[in-house]
N, C-alpha and C positions, 0 to 999 in steps of 0.2 A: 817542785820545791826549789827555793832559791837560797843561795849562801851569801851572808854578808862578806864584805871585803876585809874585815878585821879579824873575826874570831871563828869564821867558818861555821857558825851556828845556823841551822836551817830557818828560813823565814817563809811564812805562808804567803803565797802569791795573793794579792788583794783581788776582789771582784771588781768588775767594771765600775769605776767611779762616777758618781752623779755630778761631781764637781771637778773642774780643771784645777790642779794643785800647783803651787810653786815648789820648786826643788832647789836646795842649796846644797853644795858638797862641803863637808868639813872632815878633815883627817880620814878621807876615803869613805865616810859613812854618809848616806843619803838621808837628809832630813826633810820631811814632807810637811807642808802647811797647807791646809785647805781653806784659804781665805779669798779665792778668786773664783767666782761663779763661771761656769762654762757657757760660752755663747758661740753660735755659728758665725763664722766669718763670711763675708760676702763672696770671697773667692772659693768658699767651700759649698756654696749654694749651687744648685743645678744652673747651668748657663741661662736656660730659658726663664729662670726666675730672678735673675739679677736685674736691678733697675736700669742700668745703662744698656745692657743687651736688649732688654724689653723695649727701651725707646728706639734703639736702632731698627729692631725687627718690625715693631708694630706702630711706631709713632708715638709722639708725646701724649696725644688724646687718649691713648689706651691705658696710660699709667694712673695709678691712685695718686692722691695728694701726698701721701707718705712717700711713695716712690720718687715724685718729682722733687720733694724737699730733700730727700736722701741724695739725689744727684747734686743739688745745689750746696749741700753740706760737704760732700765728697768723702769724708772719713768719719768713723764713729769714735768711740773711746775705748779705753782698756776694759771697760765693763760691758760694753754692748756694741753690736754693729751698727752701721749708719742708718739702716732701715728702722731698726728698733728705736734709735735715738729720735729720728724724724717723727715717728708715730707718737712718741712720748711728748715731744714738743707740741704737736697738734692737740693731743689730749689735754696737755696742761692749760691751753687757752680755749678749750672747748670748740675746736674747729679752726679752719684756715682764716675765716674773718677775724677771729680773736688774735690769731698770730699776726695778721696784718696791722691790727690796732696796737699791739704791744710795742713798748720802747725797747731800746737796746738793754737798758738796765733790767727791765722785766724779763726779757729773754734770758739774761745771764743768771737769773735766779734758778733756771732749770739746770739740774745736774748734767754736766757734759757740754754745756754751751758757754763758751767764753766770748770775748769781744770779737774775735775773728769770725766765729760761726754766727754770732748774732748779726754782724754786719753782712755776712753772705746771705742770710735769710731776708733781711729788710731790703737789700740791694736788688735781690731777685724779684721780690713782690712789687718794688717800685718800678722795675723795668716793665712788668705786666701792666701796671696802671698807666704808665706813659704810652704804652703801645695802643691800649684802648683809647686813651685820650687823643693820640695821634690820628687813629682812624676816624674818631669823632670830628676832628678838625677838617676833614675832607668835604666841607660844606654839605653835610647831609640835609635832606628835606625833612622838616618836622611837621608831620601830619596829625599827630595825636599827642596827648600827654605821655603815653608810653614811649613814643619816640624821643621825646625830650628827656624823660626819666633814664632811658638807657644811655643817653649821652652824658648826663650828669652823674649817674651812679659811679662811673669809673673814678672820678675825683672826689667823691663825697662819702661814699660808703666806707666806713672804717675810721673816720675822723673822730677825734676825741673832744673837739669843741665845735660849736656852731660856726658855719660860714653861710654867707648870703652870696649867691652867684646870680649874674644876669647874662642871659643868652641874647645876643643881638641878631635879628633876623632880617633878610632882605625882603623885597615885595613878593618873592615866590616862597616865602617861609623857609628859606635855606639859611643855615647857620653861617653868620659872618664871623663872630667872635664870641668868646666866653670871658666874662670879666668876674673876678672875685672882689666884691665891694666891701664886705665886712668879715672879720673874724672875731669870734668871741660871743658875747651875749647879743643875739639878734632880737631886739624888741623895739616897739614904737618910739620909746623915749631916746634910744641911742641912734636910730636910723634918720639920716637926713634924706628926704625923698629926692632932693635934687642930685644926690650922688647916684641914684638909680638910673637916672637919665643922661648923666654927663656924657658917657661914652656913645650912647645912642645918638645924641645930638651932634657930637663930633663926627661920628661915622655916617650920619644921615640915615640911620636905620629906622625904617618905618614901624617896627614891631619889636617887643621884647617879651621874654619869659623870665619871671623871677623864680628863684629856687633857694631853699635853705635846708639844711639837715637837722635832724634831731638824733644826737649821738646815742641816746638810750634806746632808739629803735621804734618808739611809739610815734606814729605819724599823725596823731590827733592834733588838730590845730589849737592853739591857745588864743585868748582874747587879743593879745598882741599881734599874732599872725594875721588875724582877721583885720585889725586896725590898720596895719602896714599895707595890706592888700587894698583896702578901701582908698586909702590916701594915694597909693600909687596909681590906681585906676582913674582917680579924679585928676591927678596931675597928667597922666598920659592923654586924657581927653583935651586938656588945655594945650598941651604941647603937640597934639596930632601925632602921638606915638602910641600905638595900641599895645596895652598890656594883655597878652593872649592868655596867660595863666600864671598861677603862683603854685609851685609844687613843693611838697614836703617829702624829703627823702629820708627813709628809714634804713634798716639793715637788710642786707641781701637784695632782693628785688622789690621790696615794699616801698610804695610811695603813695601820696594822696594829691589829687588835683583839686585845688580849691575852686577852679572855675567849674568843674563837673558838680561839686557840692553846692554851688551857688553861694559861696562864702566870700563876701567882699566884692562880688561882681554884680 
């Protein structure tokens, strides 16, 4: 039995609460309000379960997406720990690709995410994209549509609008440069075929690969896609610059090779 500090009347000790309560003191009396849900703090978790310690012990590749994002976010909120917050962000956008496509304003609609945390998320994801792009710039050999798609995906997957890219290749099909030619609506009426070959002529590149993305994820080619490919192939024959392929990049690892499908070639 407990006694109050004012009138010595017995109080019954409460059972273990399911919620963490706020307590305020007024004239020696403890007033309890149960408006804050209990959550486990990261420091209360076993050391082997904490994201930073797991990264240190096992390496980044062993961590889940939520754990990696939690490390980028650093802290949680008054309502939940950072691991719970990170998982909720991923769920809100239906996976990490959705998070990568989100704008700062969209990220800030998630409870617990403000400008600072939204910036941390996008900056971390952008670093990953740039690292992949940097590896791709080491003049890799492109021997198949899949090789080209792997290089292109780093900069195209997750885009919210269409982009048309051109890969410039040397005589051994090694990547020389990657050019962004168009942003926006990529169709035959908007594209000037000469723009596709401008940098190839300048760099004396004997071959190119065209690629554009479909933000919705469906890689089915449109009539415009086929028309642009046909025009580019014909122009390449006149300029003695071979158009090796035209790829359509979707979401994740999906892509379509128009050369393999015989569309425009």
